[in-house]
mmCIF entry with sequence, helices, sheets and N, C-alpha, C, O atoms, coordinates in Angstrom:
data_MODEL
# 
_entry.id   MODEL 
# 
_entity.id                         1 
_entity.type                       polymer 
_entity.pdbx_number_of_molecules   1 
# 
_entity_poly.entity_id                      1 
_entity_poly.type                           'polypeptide(L)' 
_entity_poly.nstd_linkage                   no 
_entity_poly.nstd_monomer                   no 
_entity_poly.pdbx_seq_one_letter_code       MKVKNSLRAAKTRDKNCKIVRRKGRVFVINKTQPRFKARQG 
_entity_poly.pdbx_seq_one_letter_code_can   MKVKNSLRAAKTRDKNCKIVRRKGRVFVINKTQPRFKARQG 
_entity_poly.pdbx_strand_id                 A 
# 
loop_
_entity_poly_seq.entity_id 
_entity_poly_seq.num 
_entity_poly_seq.mon_id 
_entity_poly_seq.hetero 
1 1  MET n 
1 2  LYS n 
1 3  VAL n 
1 4  LYS n 
1 5  ASN n 
1 6  SER n 
1 7  LEU n 
1 8  ARG n 
1 9  ALA n 
1 10 ALA n 
1 11 LYS n 
1 12 THR n 
1 13 ARG n 
1 14 ASP n 
1 15 LYS n 
1 16 ASN n 
1 17 CYS n 
1 18 LYS n 
1 19 ILE n 
1 20 VAL n 
1 21 ARG n 
1 22 ARG n 
1 23 LYS n 
1 24 GLY n 
1 25 ARG n 
1 26 VAL n 
1 27 PHE n 
1 28 VAL n 
1 29 ILE n 
1 30 ASN n 
1 31 LYS n 
1 32 THR n 
1 33 GLN n 
1 34 PRO n 
1 35 ARG n 
1 36 PHE n 
1 37 LYS n 
1 38 ALA n 
1 39 ARG n 
1 40 GLN n 
1 41 GLY n 
# 
_struct_asym.id          A 
_struct_asym.entity_id   1 
# 
loop_
_struct_conf.conf_type_id 
_struct_conf.id 
_struct_conf.pdbx_PDB_helix_id 
_struct_conf.beg_label_comp_id 
_struct_conf.beg_label_asym_id 
_struct_conf.beg_label_seq_id 
_struct_conf.pdbx_beg_PDB_ins_code 
_struct_conf.end_label_comp_id 
_struct_conf.end_label_asym_id 
_struct_conf.end_label_seq_id 
_struct_conf.pdbx_end_PDB_ins_code 
_struct_conf.beg_auth_comp_id 
_struct_conf.beg_auth_asym_id 
_struct_conf.beg_auth_seq_id 
_struct_conf.end_auth_comp_id 
_struct_conf.end_auth_asym_id 
_struct_conf.end_auth_seq_id 
_struct_conf.pdbx_PDB_helix_class 
_struct_conf.details 
_struct_conf.pdbx_PDB_helix_length 
HELX_P HELX_P1 AA1 ALA A 10 ? THR A 12 ? ALA A 10 THR A 12 5 ? 3 
HELX_P HELX_P2 AA2 PRO A 34 ? PHE A 36 ? PRO A 34 PHE A 36 5 ? 3 
# 
_struct_conf_type.id          HELX_P 
_struct_conf_type.criteria    ? 
_struct_conf_type.reference   ? 
# 
_struct_sheet.id               AA1 
_struct_sheet.type             ? 
_struct_sheet.number_strands   4 
_struct_sheet.details          ? 
# 
loop_
_struct_sheet_order.sheet_id 
_struct_sheet_order.range_id_1 
_struct_sheet_order.range_id_2 
_struct_sheet_order.offset 
_struct_sheet_order.sense 
AA1 1 2 ? parallel      
AA1 2 3 ? anti-parallel 
AA1 3 4 ? anti-parallel 
# 
loop_
_struct_sheet_range.sheet_id 
_struct_sheet_range.id 
_struct_sheet_range.beg_label_comp_id 
_struct_sheet_range.beg_label_asym_id 
_struct_sheet_range.beg_label_seq_id 
_struct_sheet_range.pdbx_beg_PDB_ins_code 
_struct_sheet_range.end_label_comp_id 
_struct_sheet_range.end_label_asym_id 
_struct_sheet_range.end_label_seq_id 
_struct_sheet_range.pdbx_end_PDB_ins_code 
_struct_sheet_range.beg_auth_comp_id 
_struct_sheet_range.beg_auth_asym_id 
_struct_sheet_range.beg_auth_seq_id 
_struct_sheet_range.end_auth_comp_id 
_struct_sheet_range.end_auth_asym_id 
_struct_sheet_range.end_auth_seq_id 
AA1 1 LYS A 2  ? LYS A 4  ? LYS A 2  LYS A 4  
AA1 2 ALA A 38 ? GLN A 40 ? ALA A 38 GLN A 40 
AA1 3 ARG A 25 ? ILE A 29 ? ARG A 25 ILE A 29 
AA1 4 LYS A 18 ? ARG A 22 ? LYS A 18 ARG A 22 
# 
loop_
_atom_site.group_PDB 
_atom_site.id 
_atom_site.type_symbol 
_atom_site.label_atom_id 
_atom_site.label_alt_id 
_atom_site.label_comp_id 
_atom_site.label_asym_id 
_atom_site.label_entity_id 
_atom_site.label_seq_id 
_atom_site.pdbx_PDB_ins_code 
_atom_site.Cartn_x 
_atom_site.Cartn_y 
_atom_site.Cartn_z 
_atom_site.occupancy 
_atom_site.B_iso_or_equiv 
_atom_site.pdbx_formal_charge 
_atom_site.auth_seq_id 
_atom_site.auth_comp_id 
_atom_site.auth_asym_id 
_atom_site.auth_atom_id 
_atom_site.pdbx_PDB_model_num 
ATOM 1   N N  . MET A 1 1  ? 44.473 38.305 173.785 1.00 0.00 ? 1  MET A N  1 
ATOM 2   C CA . MET A 1 1  ? 45.130 39.353 172.940 1.00 0.00 ? 1  MET A CA 1 
ATOM 3   C C  . MET A 1 1  ? 44.843 40.687 173.433 1.00 0.00 ? 1  MET A C  1 
ATOM 4   O O  . MET A 1 1  ? 43.689 40.970 173.756 1.00 0.00 ? 1  MET A O  1 
ATOM 5   N N  . LYS A 1 2  ? 45.818 41.565 173.526 1.00 0.00 ? 2  LYS A N  1 
ATOM 6   C CA . LYS A 1 2  ? 45.618 42.943 174.080 1.00 0.00 ? 2  LYS A CA 1 
ATOM 7   C C  . LYS A 1 2  ? 45.382 43.830 172.926 1.00 0.00 ? 2  LYS A C  1 
ATOM 8   O O  . LYS A 1 2  ? 46.014 43.672 171.882 1.00 0.00 ? 2  LYS A O  1 
ATOM 9   N N  . VAL A 1 3  ? 44.456 44.800 173.079 1.00 0.00 ? 3  VAL A N  1 
ATOM 10  C CA . VAL A 1 3  ? 44.285 45.862 172.061 1.00 0.00 ? 3  VAL A CA 1 
ATOM 11  C C  . VAL A 1 3  ? 44.769 47.088 172.534 1.00 0.00 ? 3  VAL A C  1 
ATOM 12  O O  . VAL A 1 3  ? 44.330 47.576 173.575 1.00 0.00 ? 3  VAL A O  1 
ATOM 13  N N  . LYS A 1 4  ? 45.718 47.678 171.795 1.00 0.00 ? 4  LYS A N  1 
ATOM 14  C CA . LYS A 1 4  ? 46.509 48.878 172.299 1.00 0.00 ? 4  LYS A CA 1 
ATOM 15  C C  . LYS A 1 4  ? 46.402 50.028 171.253 1.00 0.00 ? 4  LYS A C  1 
ATOM 16  O O  . LYS A 1 4  ? 46.175 49.823 170.061 1.00 0.00 ? 4  LYS A O  1 
ATOM 17  N N  . ASN A 1 5  ? 46.568 51.121 171.750 1.00 0.00 ? 5  ASN A N  1 
ATOM 18  C CA . ASN A 1 5  ? 46.713 52.298 170.832 1.00 0.00 ? 5  ASN A CA 1 
ATOM 19  C C  . ASN A 1 5  ? 47.934 52.402 170.029 1.00 0.00 ? 5  ASN A C  1 
ATOM 20  O O  . ASN A 1 5  ? 47.948 52.871 168.890 1.00 0.00 ? 5  ASN A O  1 
ATOM 21  N N  . SER A 1 6  ? 49.086 51.897 170.730 1.00 0.00 ? 6  SER A N  1 
ATOM 22  C CA . SER A 1 6  ? 50.430 51.990 170.106 1.00 0.00 ? 6  SER A CA 1 
ATOM 23  C C  . SER A 1 6  ? 51.129 50.718 170.562 1.00 0.00 ? 6  SER A C  1 
ATOM 24  O O  . SER A 1 6  ? 51.142 50.308 171.723 1.00 0.00 ? 6  SER A O  1 
ATOM 25  N N  . LEU A 1 7  ? 51.743 50.108 169.449 1.00 0.00 ? 7  LEU A N  1 
ATOM 26  C CA . LEU A 1 7  ? 52.394 48.784 169.725 1.00 0.00 ? 7  LEU A CA 1 
ATOM 27  C C  . LEU A 1 7  ? 53.919 49.010 169.902 1.00 0.00 ? 7  LEU A C  1 
ATOM 28  O O  . LEU A 1 7  ? 54.650 48.024 169.805 1.00 0.00 ? 7  LEU A O  1 
ATOM 29  N N  . ARG A 1 8  ? 54.404 50.109 170.130 1.00 0.00 ? 8  ARG A N  1 
ATOM 30  C CA . ARG A 1 8  ? 55.771 50.377 170.455 1.00 0.00 ? 8  ARG A CA 1 
ATOM 31  C C  . ARG A 1 8  ? 56.299 49.610 171.570 1.00 0.00 ? 8  ARG A C  1 
ATOM 32  O O  . ARG A 1 8  ? 57.358 48.995 171.449 1.00 0.00 ? 8  ARG A O  1 
ATOM 33  N N  . ALA A 1 9  ? 55.613 49.609 172.674 1.00 0.00 ? 9  ALA A N  1 
ATOM 34  C CA . ALA A 1 9  ? 56.061 48.821 173.954 1.00 0.00 ? 9  ALA A CA 1 
ATOM 35  C C  . ALA A 1 9  ? 55.794 47.310 173.619 1.00 0.00 ? 9  ALA A C  1 
ATOM 36  O O  . ALA A 1 9  ? 56.570 46.438 174.010 1.00 0.00 ? 9  ALA A O  1 
ATOM 37  N N  . ALA A 1 10 ? 54.760 47.051 172.940 1.00 0.00 ? 10 ALA A N  1 
ATOM 38  C CA . ALA A 1 10 ? 54.489 45.546 172.811 1.00 0.00 ? 10 ALA A CA 1 
ATOM 39  C C  . ALA A 1 10 ? 55.520 44.781 171.987 1.00 0.00 ? 10 ALA A C  1 
ATOM 40  O O  . ALA A 1 10 ? 55.768 43.601 172.232 1.00 0.00 ? 10 ALA A O  1 
ATOM 41  N N  . LYS A 1 11 ? 56.147 45.495 170.963 1.00 0.00 ? 11 LYS A N  1 
ATOM 42  C CA . LYS A 1 11 ? 57.018 44.849 170.059 1.00 0.00 ? 11 LYS A CA 1 
ATOM 43  C C  . LYS A 1 11 ? 58.398 44.590 170.803 1.00 0.00 ? 11 LYS A C  1 
ATOM 44  O O  . LYS A 1 11 ? 59.163 43.759 170.313 1.00 0.00 ? 11 LYS A O  1 
ATOM 45  N N  . THR A 1 12 ? 58.737 45.239 171.924 1.00 0.00 ? 12 THR A N  1 
ATOM 46  C CA . THR A 1 12 ? 60.005 45.067 172.548 1.00 0.00 ? 12 THR A CA 1 
ATOM 47  C C  . THR A 1 12 ? 59.943 44.145 173.815 1.00 0.00 ? 12 THR A C  1 
ATOM 48  O O  . THR A 1 12 ? 60.932 43.959 174.525 1.00 0.00 ? 12 THR A O  1 
ATOM 49  N N  . ARG A 1 13 ? 58.731 43.587 174.051 1.00 0.00 ? 13 ARG A N  1 
ATOM 50  C CA . ARG A 1 13 ? 58.635 42.773 175.254 1.00 0.00 ? 13 ARG A CA 1 
ATOM 51  C C  . ARG A 1 13 ? 59.379 41.446 175.171 1.00 0.00 ? 13 ARG A C  1 
ATOM 52  O O  . ARG A 1 13 ? 59.789 40.870 176.178 1.00 0.00 ? 13 ARG A O  1 
ATOM 53  N N  . ASP A 1 14 ? 59.544 40.966 173.882 1.00 0.00 ? 14 ASP A N  1 
ATOM 54  C CA . ASP A 1 14 ? 60.212 39.661 173.755 1.00 0.00 ? 14 ASP A CA 1 
ATOM 55  C C  . ASP A 1 14 ? 60.952 39.737 172.433 1.00 0.00 ? 14 ASP A C  1 
ATOM 56  O O  . ASP A 1 14 ? 60.543 40.410 171.487 1.00 0.00 ? 14 ASP A O  1 
ATOM 57  N N  . LYS A 1 15 ? 62.122 38.973 172.415 1.00 0.00 ? 15 LYS A N  1 
ATOM 58  C CA . LYS A 1 15 ? 62.857 39.032 171.195 1.00 0.00 ? 15 LYS A CA 1 
ATOM 59  C C  . LYS A 1 15 ? 62.273 38.334 169.998 1.00 0.00 ? 15 LYS A C  1 
ATOM 60  O O  . LYS A 1 15 ? 62.725 38.571 168.877 1.00 0.00 ? 15 LYS A O  1 
ATOM 61  N N  . ASN A 1 16 ? 61.218 37.424 170.200 1.00 0.00 ? 16 ASN A N  1 
ATOM 62  C CA . ASN A 1 16 ? 60.568 36.820 169.103 1.00 0.00 ? 16 ASN A CA 1 
ATOM 63  C C  . ASN A 1 16 ? 59.378 37.504 168.680 1.00 0.00 ? 16 ASN A C  1 
ATOM 64  O O  . ASN A 1 16 ? 58.624 36.913 167.908 1.00 0.00 ? 16 ASN A O  1 
ATOM 65  N N  . CYS A 1 17 ? 59.088 38.705 169.087 1.00 0.00 ? 17 CYS A N  1 
ATOM 66  C CA . CYS A 1 17 ? 57.873 39.440 168.735 1.00 0.00 ? 17 CYS A CA 1 
ATOM 67  C C  . CYS A 1 17 ? 58.118 39.975 167.343 1.00 0.00 ? 17 CYS A C  1 
ATOM 68  O O  . CYS A 1 17 ? 59.204 40.472 167.043 1.00 0.00 ? 17 CYS A O  1 
ATOM 69  N N  . LYS A 1 18 ? 57.046 39.868 166.434 1.00 0.00 ? 18 LYS A N  1 
ATOM 70  C CA . LYS A 1 18 ? 57.144 40.439 165.148 1.00 0.00 ? 18 LYS A CA 1 
ATOM 71  C C  . LYS A 1 18 ? 55.845 41.218 164.882 1.00 0.00 ? 18 LYS A C  1 
ATOM 72  O O  . LYS A 1 18 ? 54.762 40.921 165.388 1.00 0.00 ? 18 LYS A O  1 
ATOM 73  N N  . ILE A 1 19 ? 56.058 42.249 164.034 1.00 0.00 ? 19 ILE A N  1 
ATOM 74  C CA . ILE A 1 19 ? 54.888 43.218 163.732 1.00 0.00 ? 19 ILE A CA 1 
ATOM 75  C C  . ILE A 1 19 ? 54.448 42.711 162.308 1.00 0.00 ? 19 ILE A C  1 
ATOM 76  O O  . ILE A 1 19 ? 55.220 42.557 161.361 1.00 0.00 ? 19 ILE A O  1 
ATOM 77  N N  . VAL A 1 20 ? 53.181 42.492 162.298 1.00 0.00 ? 20 VAL A N  1 
ATOM 78  C CA . VAL A 1 20 ? 52.515 42.057 160.970 1.00 0.00 ? 20 VAL A CA 1 
ATOM 79  C C  . VAL A 1 20 ? 51.344 42.860 160.659 1.00 0.00 ? 20 VAL A C  1 
ATOM 80  O O  . VAL A 1 20 ? 50.594 43.222 161.566 1.00 0.00 ? 20 VAL A O  1 
ATOM 81  N N  . ARG A 1 21 ? 51.124 43.177 159.400 1.00 0.00 ? 21 ARG A N  1 
ATOM 82  C CA . ARG A 1 21 ? 49.977 43.969 158.918 1.00 0.00 ? 21 ARG A CA 1 
ATOM 83  C C  . ARG A 1 21 ? 48.947 42.874 158.238 1.00 0.00 ? 21 ARG A C  1 
ATOM 84  O O  . ARG A 1 21 ? 49.281 42.145 157.304 1.00 0.00 ? 21 ARG A O  1 
ATOM 85  N N  . ARG A 1 22 ? 47.729 42.873 158.813 1.00 0.00 ? 22 ARG A N  1 
ATOM 86  C CA . ARG A 1 22 ? 46.810 42.071 158.177 1.00 0.00 ? 22 ARG A CA 1 
ATOM 87  C C  . ARG A 1 22 ? 45.499 42.834 158.114 1.00 0.00 ? 22 ARG A C  1 
ATOM 88  O O  . ARG A 1 22 ? 45.036 43.413 159.097 1.00 0.00 ? 22 ARG A O  1 
ATOM 89  N N  . LYS A 1 23 ? 44.899 42.814 156.883 1.00 0.00 ? 23 LYS A N  1 
ATOM 90  C CA . LYS A 1 23 ? 43.611 43.510 156.616 1.00 0.00 ? 23 LYS A CA 1 
ATOM 91  C C  . LYS A 1 23 ? 43.495 44.831 157.248 1.00 0.00 ? 23 LYS A C  1 
ATOM 92  O O  . LYS A 1 23 ? 42.486 45.143 157.881 1.00 0.00 ? 23 LYS A O  1 
ATOM 93  N N  . GLY A 1 24 ? 44.565 45.665 157.082 1.00 0.00 ? 24 GLY A N  1 
ATOM 94  C CA . GLY A 1 24 ? 44.593 46.964 157.554 1.00 0.00 ? 24 GLY A CA 1 
ATOM 95  C C  . GLY A 1 24 ? 44.785 47.182 159.060 1.00 0.00 ? 24 GLY A C  1 
ATOM 96  O O  . GLY A 1 24 ? 44.758 48.312 159.549 1.00 0.00 ? 24 GLY A O  1 
ATOM 97  N N  . ARG A 1 25 ? 44.989 46.025 159.811 1.00 0.00 ? 25 ARG A N  1 
ATOM 98  C CA . ARG A 1 25 ? 45.318 46.200 161.274 1.00 0.00 ? 25 ARG A CA 1 
ATOM 99  C C  . ARG A 1 25 ? 46.655 45.735 161.437 1.00 0.00 ? 25 ARG A C  1 
ATOM 100 O O  . ARG A 1 25 ? 47.134 44.904 160.666 1.00 0.00 ? 25 ARG A O  1 
ATOM 101 N N  . VAL A 1 26 ? 47.333 46.255 162.464 1.00 0.00 ? 26 VAL A N  1 
ATOM 102 C CA . VAL A 1 26 ? 48.591 45.974 162.861 1.00 0.00 ? 26 VAL A CA 1 
ATOM 103 C C  . VAL A 1 26 ? 48.675 45.052 164.062 1.00 0.00 ? 26 VAL A C  1 
ATOM 104 O O  . VAL A 1 26 ? 48.090 45.356 165.101 1.00 0.00 ? 26 VAL A O  1 
ATOM 105 N N  . PHE A 1 27 ? 49.399 43.910 163.954 1.00 0.00 ? 27 PHE A N  1 
ATOM 106 C CA . PHE A 1 27 ? 49.364 42.846 164.940 1.00 0.00 ? 27 PHE A CA 1 
ATOM 107 C C  . PHE A 1 27 ? 50.833 42.681 165.358 1.00 0.00 ? 27 PHE A C  1 
ATOM 108 O O  . PHE A 1 27 ? 51.770 42.877 164.584 1.00 0.00 ? 27 PHE A O  1 
ATOM 109 N N  . VAL A 1 28 ? 50.977 42.272 166.752 1.00 0.00 ? 28 VAL A N  1 
ATOM 110 C CA . VAL A 1 28 ? 52.251 41.720 167.180 1.00 0.00 ? 28 VAL A CA 1 
ATOM 111 C C  . VAL A 1 28 ? 51.955 40.190 167.413 1.00 0.00 ? 28 VAL A C  1 
ATOM 112 O O  . VAL A 1 28 ? 51.022 39.817 168.123 1.00 0.00 ? 28 VAL A O  1 
ATOM 113 N N  . ILE A 1 29 ? 52.816 39.333 166.766 1.00 0.00 ? 29 ILE A N  1 
ATOM 114 C CA . ILE A 1 29 ? 52.680 38.032 166.940 1.00 0.00 ? 29 ILE A CA 1 
ATOM 115 C C  . ILE A 1 29 ? 53.937 37.492 167.592 1.00 0.00 ? 29 ILE A C  1 
ATOM 116 O O  . ILE A 1 29 ? 55.021 38.064 167.473 1.00 0.00 ? 29 ILE A O  1 
ATOM 117 N N  . ASN A 1 30 ? 53.753 36.310 168.325 1.00 0.00 ? 30 ASN A N  1 
ATOM 118 C CA . ASN A 1 30 ? 54.919 35.737 168.981 1.00 0.00 ? 30 ASN A CA 1 
ATOM 119 C C  . ASN A 1 30 ? 54.662 34.238 169.008 1.00 0.00 ? 30 ASN A C  1 
ATOM 120 O O  . ASN A 1 30 ? 53.748 33.806 169.710 1.00 0.00 ? 30 ASN A O  1 
ATOM 121 N N  . LYS A 1 31 ? 55.422 33.419 168.280 1.00 0.00 ? 31 LYS A N  1 
ATOM 122 C CA . LYS A 1 31 ? 55.175 31.908 168.079 1.00 0.00 ? 31 LYS A CA 1 
ATOM 123 C C  . LYS A 1 31 ? 55.414 31.297 169.454 1.00 0.00 ? 31 LYS A C  1 
ATOM 124 O O  . LYS A 1 31 ? 54.601 30.507 169.933 1.00 0.00 ? 31 LYS A O  1 
ATOM 125 N N  . THR A 1 32 ? 56.588 31.677 170.125 1.00 0.00 ? 32 THR A N  1 
ATOM 126 C CA . THR A 1 32 ? 57.052 30.965 171.268 1.00 0.00 ? 32 THR A CA 1 
ATOM 127 C C  . THR A 1 32 ? 56.253 31.374 172.515 1.00 0.00 ? 32 THR A C  1 
ATOM 128 O O  . THR A 1 32 ? 56.089 30.535 173.401 1.00 0.00 ? 32 THR A O  1 
ATOM 129 N N  . GLN A 1 33 ? 55.741 32.622 172.640 1.00 0.00 ? 33 GLN A N  1 
ATOM 130 C CA . GLN A 1 33 ? 55.081 33.118 173.822 1.00 0.00 ? 33 GLN A CA 1 
ATOM 131 C C  . GLN A 1 33 ? 53.796 33.639 173.376 1.00 0.00 ? 33 GLN A C  1 
ATOM 132 O O  . GLN A 1 33 ? 53.695 34.863 173.293 1.00 0.00 ? 33 GLN A O  1 
ATOM 133 N N  . PRO A 1 34 ? 52.692 32.830 173.043 1.00 0.00 ? 34 PRO A N  1 
ATOM 134 C CA . PRO A 1 34 ? 51.510 33.507 172.518 1.00 0.00 ? 34 PRO A CA 1 
ATOM 135 C C  . PRO A 1 34 ? 50.752 34.562 173.309 1.00 0.00 ? 34 PRO A C  1 
ATOM 136 O O  . PRO A 1 34 ? 49.867 35.267 172.826 1.00 0.00 ? 34 PRO A O  1 
ATOM 137 N N  . ARG A 1 35 ? 51.220 34.610 174.686 1.00 0.00 ? 35 ARG A N  1 
ATOM 138 C CA . ARG A 1 35 ? 50.522 35.585 175.564 1.00 0.00 ? 35 ARG A CA 1 
ATOM 139 C C  . ARG A 1 35 ? 50.921 36.919 175.141 1.00 0.00 ? 35 ARG A C  1 
ATOM 140 O O  . ARG A 1 35 ? 50.270 37.850 175.615 1.00 0.00 ? 35 ARG A O  1 
ATOM 141 N N  . PHE A 1 36 ? 51.928 37.200 174.288 1.00 0.00 ? 36 PHE A N  1 
ATOM 142 C CA . PHE A 1 36 ? 52.364 38.507 173.974 1.00 0.00 ? 36 PHE A CA 1 
ATOM 143 C C  . PHE A 1 36 ? 51.649 39.019 172.700 1.00 0.00 ? 36 PHE A C  1 
ATOM 144 O O  . PHE A 1 36 ? 52.046 40.032 172.125 1.00 0.00 ? 36 PHE A O  1 
ATOM 145 N N  . LYS A 1 37 ? 50.588 38.302 172.270 1.00 0.00 ? 37 LYS A N  1 
ATOM 146 C CA . LYS A 1 37 ? 49.794 38.786 171.118 1.00 0.00 ? 37 LYS A CA 1 
ATOM 147 C C  . LYS A 1 37 ? 49.197 40.163 171.390 1.00 0.00 ? 37 LYS A C  1 
ATOM 148 O O  . LYS A 1 37 ? 48.791 40.470 172.511 1.00 0.00 ? 37 LYS A O  1 
ATOM 149 N N  . ALA A 1 38 ? 49.153 40.987 170.340 1.00 0.00 ? 38 ALA A N  1 
ATOM 150 C CA . ALA A 1 38 ? 48.573 42.252 170.494 1.00 0.00 ? 38 ALA A CA 1 
ATOM 151 C C  . ALA A 1 38 ? 48.049 42.857 169.209 1.00 0.00 ? 38 ALA A C  1 
ATOM 152 O O  . ALA A 1 38 ? 48.558 42.560 168.128 1.00 0.00 ? 38 ALA A O  1 
ATOM 153 N N  . ARG A 1 39 ? 47.046 43.695 169.313 1.00 0.00 ? 39 ARG A N  1 
ATOM 154 C CA . ARG A 1 39 ? 46.531 44.322 168.120 1.00 0.00 ? 39 ARG A CA 1 
ATOM 155 C C  . ARG A 1 39 ? 46.338 45.668 168.306 1.00 0.00 ? 39 ARG A C  1 
ATOM 156 O O  . ARG A 1 39 ? 46.013 46.074 169.422 1.00 0.00 ? 39 ARG A O  1 
ATOM 157 N N  . GLN A 1 40 ? 46.513 46.555 167.226 1.00 0.00 ? 40 GLN A N  1 
ATOM 158 C CA . GLN A 1 40 ? 46.440 47.996 167.373 1.00 0.00 ? 40 GLN A CA 1 
ATOM 159 C C  . GLN A 1 40 ? 45.061 48.490 166.853 1.00 0.00 ? 40 GLN A C  1 
ATOM 160 O O  . GLN A 1 40 ? 44.598 48.063 165.795 1.00 0.00 ? 40 GLN A O  1 
ATOM 161 N N  . GLY A 1 41 ? 44.445 49.365 167.595 1.00 0.00 ? 41 GLY A N  1 
ATOM 162 C CA . GLY A 1 41 ? 43.218 49.983 167.182 1.00 0.00 ? 41 GLY A CA 1 
ATOM 163 C C  . GLY A 1 41 ? 41.921 49.386 167.724 1.00 0.00 ? 41 GLY A C  1 
ATOM 164 O O  . GLY A 1 41 ? 40.837 49.872 167.405 1.00 0.00 ? 41 GLY A O  1 
# 
């Protein structure tokens, strides 16, 4: 999982990427390509 300051580029890398808020953190999750996971902060 990559930790980034901004997820703007991470969410457009694949069409299956979704942005999710969990416990005050912002995540990018992708069921079909798990290598695109990212977390903000």
